[in-house]
Backbone bond lengths (Angstrom), bond angles and torsions (degrees), N, CA, C in turn:
res aa  C-N    CA-C-N  psi(-1)  N-CA   C-N-CA  omega(-1)  CA-C   N-CA-C  phi
1 M - - - 1.450 - - 1.522 108.95 -
2 S 1.317 116.25 128.75 1.461 119.46 174.40 1.523 108.82 -103.88
3 L 1.305 115.01 149.25 1.454 121.51 -178.03 1.522 107.47 -131.06
4 A 1.328 116.84 117.66 1.463 121.64 -178.58 1.521 110.09 -92.54
5 L 1.319 116.25 146.74 1.459 122.21 175.43 1.521 107.97 -117.70
6 Q 1.334 115.60 122.44 1.464 121.34 178.70 1.520 108.16 -113.48
7 T 1.324 116.88 131.67 1.457 121.99 -179.73 1.521 109.12 -115.73
8 F 1.330 116.25 131.95 1.461 121.95 -179.17 1.519 109.45 -126.05
9 S 1.321 116.25 152.52 1.459 120.54 -179.19 1.524 112.66 -90.26
10 T 1.330 117.49 -14.79 1.464 119.77 179.53 1.526 110.83 -129.99
11 V 1.307 114.99 152.64 1.462 120.94 177.13 1.523 110.12 -64.44
12 K 1.317 117.01 -36.42 1.466 121.25 -179.95 1.528 111.13 -59.35
13 D 1.326 116.89 -46.07 1.465 120.62 179.35 1.528 111.24 -66.68
14 A 1.322 116.51 -40.63 1.467 120.28 178.89 1.520 110.57 -64.17
15 N 1.312 117.13 -40.49 1.458 121.05 179.19 1.525 110.99 -61.81
16 A 1.313 116.90 -39.66 1.467 120.27 177.87 1.528 110.22 -62.52
17 A 1.322 117.25 -40.39 1.466 121.12 179.73 1.523 111.47 -68.12
18 L 1.319 117.38 -30.42 1.466 121.52 -178.55 1.523 113.16 -71.12
19 Q 1.314 117.79 -8.09 1.463 120.53 178.63 1.524 112.02 -74.09
20 A 1.320 117.43 -17.63 1.470 121.48 -179.69 1.525 110.28 -74.51
21 A 1.312 115.84 142.49 1.467 120.83 178.40 1.522 110.25 -62.76
22 G 1.317 116.31 141.23 1.455 121.68 176.91 1.512 114.68 81.38
23 T 1.331 116.81 7.61 1.459 121.33 -178.56 1.521 109.69 -102.81
24 R 1.334 116.16 134.86 1.465 121.92 -178.95 1.517 109.38 -130.46
25 Y 1.342 115.69 151.23 1.459 121.72 178.11 1.523 109.58 -81.85
26 L 1.316 116.50 134.21 1.458 122.47 177.95 1.517 107.73 -106.17
27 G 1.319 116.16 112.86 1.453 121.02 -179.80 1.509 110.43 -149.30
28 G 1.299 116.35 176.32 1.457 120.79 -179.61 1.517 111.80 -58.59
29 G 1.314 115.62 130.90 1.456 120.75 176.89 1.515 115.51 86.20
30 T 1.330 118.56 -2.33 1.460 119.41 179.69 1.518 110.58 -79.02
31 L 1.296 115.76 151.92 1.459 121.79 -179.77 1.520 111.85 -103.63
32 V 1.323 116.46 12.99 1.463 120.17 -174.53 1.530 112.45 -65.11
33 V 1.323 118.85 -36.47 1.469 120.79 179.49 1.516 109.87 -69.67
34 R 1.309 116.60 -40.64 1.464 120.14 177.05 1.524 110.62 -59.65
35 A 1.314 116.36 -44.74 1.467 120.46 179.48 1.526 110.77 -61.98
36 A 1.325 117.07 -41.44 1.467 120.39 178.85 1.525 110.69 -64.29
37 N 1.320 116.56 -41.43 1.464 120.33 178.77 1.522 111.98 -64.74
38 E 1.320 116.57 -27.86 1.462 121.11 179.82 1.526 112.10 -86.67
39 G 1.333 117.01 1.64 1.456 120.20 174.47 1.515 116.20 100.09
40 D 1.327 118.41 11.68 1.466 121.18 177.05 1.529 108.81 -69.00
41 V 1.316 117.16 110.66 1.465 121.27 -177.03 1.530 112.91 -93.15
42 S 1.328 117.95 6.77 1.461 120.11 179.39 1.529 111.72 -74.40
43 T 1.322 117.88 -17.62 1.457 122.14 178.77 1.518 109.56 -102.78
44 S 1.324 116.30 125.42 1.464 120.23 179.14 1.524 112.20 -114.73
45 S 1.340 116.84 -14.79 1.455 120.16 -176.90 1.522 110.23 -148.77
46 L 1.335 116.04 139.69 1.456 122.14 176.31 1.521 108.59 -111.06
47 V 1.326 116.19 141.65 1.457 122.21 -179.62 1.518 108.32 -119.82
48 R 1.336 115.96 134.04 1.459 120.51 175.36 1.520 109.24 -132.85
49 V 1.336 115.96 159.20 1.463 122.07 -179.74 1.522 108.14 -120.99
50 T 1.325 117.44 132.72 1.461 120.40 -179.73 1.522 112.36 -82.45
51 D 1.331 118.13 -26.91 1.461 121.10 179.89 1.523 109.56 -137.79
52 P 1.341 117.32 82.12 1.463 119.74 -175.97 1.519 114.39 -72.31
53 G 1.305 118.42 -6.56 1.452 120.73 -177.83 1.451 111.03 -84.18
């Protein structure tokens, strides 16, 4: 299983990327990395924002 990490500078761009199936937001307090490490194959891509403000 491969897991892609996409980084965006704006929330608007990240939100557009989150419309794709299998994409999850990576932020503080999320359990998405834990799930991936445990073998959850429903996530294929992680999205993060460098400046959420």
